[in-house]
C-alpha positions in Angstrom: 20.0 26.0 -15.5 19.8 26.4 -11.7 20.6 23.2 -9.7 18.5 22.6 -6.7 18.8 19.8 -4.1 15.4 18.2 -3.1 15.2 18.0 0.6 15.2 14.6 2.3 16.3 12.8 -0.9 19.4 12.2 -3.0 17.9 14.0 -6.0 19.3 17.2 -7.7 17.0 18.9 -10.2 17.4 21.8 -12.5 15.1 24.6 -13.4 14.9 27.2 -16.2 11.9 29.5 -16.0 10.1 31.3 -18.9 7.3 33.2 -17.2 3.8 31.9 -17.5 4.7 29.1 -20.0 3.8 25.5 -19.5 6.2 23.2 -17.8 8.2 20.4 -19.4 10.0 17.7 -17.4 13.0 15.9 -19.1 14.1 12.5 -17.7 17.4 11.1 -19.0 18.6 7.6 -20.0 20.7 5.3 -17.8 24.4 6.0 -17.3 24.3 9.6 -18.4 22.7 12.7 -16.8 20.3 15.6 -17.5 22.8 17.1 -20.0 21.8 14.6 -22.6 19.0 17.1 -23.2 21.2 20.2 -23.5 20.1 20.8 -27.1 16.5 20.7 -26.1 17.2 23.1 -23.2 18.7 25.6 -25.5 15.9 25.3 -28.0 12.9 25.4 -25.6 14.2 27.6 -22.8 12.4 30.7 -24.0 9.1 28.9 -24.9 8.6 26.6 -21.9 9.5 26.4 -18.2 12.0 23.6 -18.1 12.5 21.0 -15.3 15.2 18.3 -15.5 16.5 15.8 -13.0 19.5 13.6 -12.4 18.2 10.1 -11.7 19.4 8.5 -8.5 23.1 7.4 -8.8 23.6 9.7 -11.9 25.1 13.1 -12.3 24.6 15.1 -9.1 22.2 12.7 -7.5 24.7 10.5 -5.7 24.3 11.7 -2.1 22.3 8.6 -1.1 21.2 6.9 2.0 20.4 3.2 2.8 17.1 2.2 1.1 17.3 4.8 -1.7 16.4 3.1 -5.0 15.1 3.9 -8.4 11.5 2.9 -7.6 11.3 5.9 -5.4 11.9 8.3 -8.3 8.2 8.9 -9.0 7.6 10.1 -5.4 10.7 12.3 -5.5 9.5 13.8 -8.8 6.1 14.6 -7.3 7.8 16.2 -4.3 9.8 18.4 -6.8 6.5 19.5 -8.4 5.0 20.4 -5.1 8.1 22.3 -4.0 8.1 24.3 -7.3 4.3 24.8 -7.2 3.8 23.0 -10.5 0.4 21.5 -11.0 1.1 19.5 -14.2 3.9 18.9 -16.7 4.6 17.6 -20.1 7.0 14.7 -19.5 9.7 13.5 -21.9 11.6 10.3 -21.0 14.3 8.5 -22.9 15.2 4.8 -22.2 15.4 4.5 -18.4 13.7 7.9 -18.3 10.8 6.5 -20.2 10.3 3.8 -17.6 10.4 6.4 -14.7 8.1 8.7 -16.7 5.5 5.9 -17.0 5.7 5.0 -13.4 5.1 8.6 -12.5 2.1 8.7 -14.8 0.7 5.6 -13.3 0.9 7.0 -9.8 0.1 10.7 -10.4 -1.9 10.9 -13.6 -3.5 14.2 -12.6 0.0 15.8 -12.8 0.6 14.8 -16.4 -0.3 17.1 -19.4 1.3 14.8 -21.9 3.6 11.8 -21.9 6.4 11.2 -24.5 8.5 8.0 -24.2 11.4 7.2 -26.5 13.6 4.1 -26.5 11.3 2.5 -23.9 8.5 0.0 -23.7 5.0 -0.3 -22.2 5.8 -1.1 -18.6 2.1 -2.0 -18.0 2.1 -4.7 -20.7 5.6 -6.1 -20.9 5.6 -9.7 -22.0 7.9 -12.2 -20.1 9.9 -13.3 -23.2 10.9 -9.7 -24.0 11.5 -9.0 -20.3 13.9 -11.9 -20.0 15.7 -10.8 -23.2 16.1 -7.3 -21.9 17.4 -8.6 -18.5 20.0 -10.8 -20.3 21.2 -7.8 -22.4 21.5 -5.6 -19.3 23.4 -8.3 -17.4 26.0 -8.6 -20.2 26.5 -4.8 -20.2 26.9 -4.7 -16.4 29.6 -7.4 -16.5 31.6 -5.2 -18.8 31.2 -2.3 -16.4 32.5 -4.5 -13.5 35.8 -4.9 -15.4 36.1 -1.3 -16.6 33.7 1.7 -16.9 35.7 2.9 -19.9 35.2 -0.5 -21.7 31.5 -0.3 -20.7 31.1 3.2 -21.9 32.8 2.5 -25.3 30.5 -0.4 -25.9 27.4 1.4 -24.5 27.8 4.5 -26.7 27.4 2.3 -29.9 24.2 0.9 -28.6 22.9 4.2 -27.3 23.6 6.5 -30.2 24.0 6.3 -33.9 25.8 9.5 -35.0 29.5 10.0 -34.1 28.8 13.3 -32.3 26.0 11.8 -30.2 28.2 8.7 -29.4 31.0 10.9 -28.2 28.7 13.0 -26.1 27.1 9.9 -24.6 30.6 8.4 -23.8 31.7 11.6 -22.1 28.7 11.4 -19.7 28.8 7.6 -19.3 32.4 7.4 -18.2 31.4 9.5 -15.2 28.9 6.9 -14.0 30.0 5.4 -10.7 30.1 1.6 -10.5 28.4 1.6 -7.1 25.3 3.3 -8.7 24.3 0.0 -10.4 22.8 -1.1 -7.1 20.3 1.7 -7.2 18.8 0.3 -10.4 18.1 -3.2 -8.8 14.4 -2.4 -8.1 13.7 -1.4 -11.7 11.7 -4.5 -12.3 9.2 -3.6 -9.5 7.7 -0.9 -11.8 6.9 -3.4 -14.6 3.4 -4.9 -14.9 2.4 -3.4 -11.6 -0.5 -1.3 -12.9 -3.2 -1.8 -15.4 -3.5 1.1 -17.8 -6.8 2.8 -17.6 -8.2 5.6 -19.8 -5.5 8.2 -20.1 -6.4 11.8 -19.6 -3.4 13.0 -21.5 -1.9 12.3 -25.0 0.8 9.7 -25.4 3.7 9.8 -27.9 6.1 6.9 -28.2 9.1 6.2 -30.5 12.7 5.3 -31.2 15.3 5.5 -33.9 15.3 3.4 -37.1 18.7 2.1 -36.1 17.8 1.2 -32.5 18.1 -2.5 -31.6 15.5 -4.8 -33.1 14.1 -5.6 -29.6 13.3 -1.9 -29.0 11.7 -1.4 -32.4 9.5 -4.5 -31.7 8.6 -3.1 -28.3 7.4 0.2 -29.8 5.3 -1.6 -32.5 3.7 -3.8 -29.8 3.0 -0.7 -27.7 1.4 1.0 -30.6 -0.8 -2.0 -31.4 -1.9 -2.2 -27.8 -2.6 1.5 -27.6 -4.0 2.5 -31.0 -4.8 6.0 -29.7 -1.2 6.9 -29.1 1.2 8.4 -31.7 4.3 6.5 -32.7 7.3 7.9 -34.5 10.4 6.2 -35.9 13.2 8.7 -36.4 15.4 8.4 -39.5 19.2 8.4 -39.0 18.8 7.8 -35.3 19.5 5.1 -32.8 18.4 4.7 -29.2 18.8 8.3 -27.9 16.9 10.0 -30.6 17.1 13.5 -29.0 20.9 13.4 -29.3 21.1 11.8 -32.7 18.6 14.0 -34.5 17.9 17.0 -32.2 16.2 19.1 -34.9 13.7 16.4 -35.9 13.2 15.6 -32.3 12.5 19.2 -31.2 10.1 19.7 -34.1 8.2 16.5 -33.2 7.9 17.6 -29.5 6.8 21.1 -30.6 4.0 19.7 -32.7 3.0 17.2 -30.0 2.7 19.8 -27.3 0.8 22.1 -29.5 -1.7 19.3 -30.2 -1.9 18.5 -26.5 -2.7 22.1 -25.7 -5.4 22.3 -28.4 -7.0 19.1 -27.2 -7.1 20.4 -23.6 -8.9 23.7 -24.7 
């Protein structure tokens, strides 16, 4: 995929074109980079135009300036779409990527063909108790990182993936995450409960792995109950990063979801 630096931002993005096909945007989890979707890139590259990004502080998006934070990601993504003359995209976000994907959909709903969020939660209806529990878990993990990124990556891979191969791939990316990049995630909470979800003009798919942490499974079930019109899927033999644990099942699920989105739009 061709890397491109977005002007006036720290963001590097990646493009693979397939003619007149629809566009799909992939947004990765925290502490890794766009390569967590490498299996999806290989599978879909001749069927869809593919757009991927490295979130601020991750991968090749580390050339930052004062004031650059994660809550600017939606604006930067929209700038990428304008630069590439893309009217609307199917969006796939995993974990942190699912949060950024929702924030983008809140701000620019007209640019969304469909929204698929895995290992995330409904940022527009996130209850305080779960929010505090999530913050406590993140704080414990960050303390490990302050002592050693290697120690942090070893612990994080077991939370983030279920299969040995996916854990090893996650670790290889996580160990490259710079400690200083934690500061760019400090404004993440500003995206939560900021908007009220109106009527969506696009289909929504949510899910996680059957071996994800109980808090995440609870979050997906609560999201589904609050949005009965969405589709929820729990992947067998998978943990948090379902696209890495069970790529074949994940790719098939996305293929069917996008097909349904296309048919409903016709």
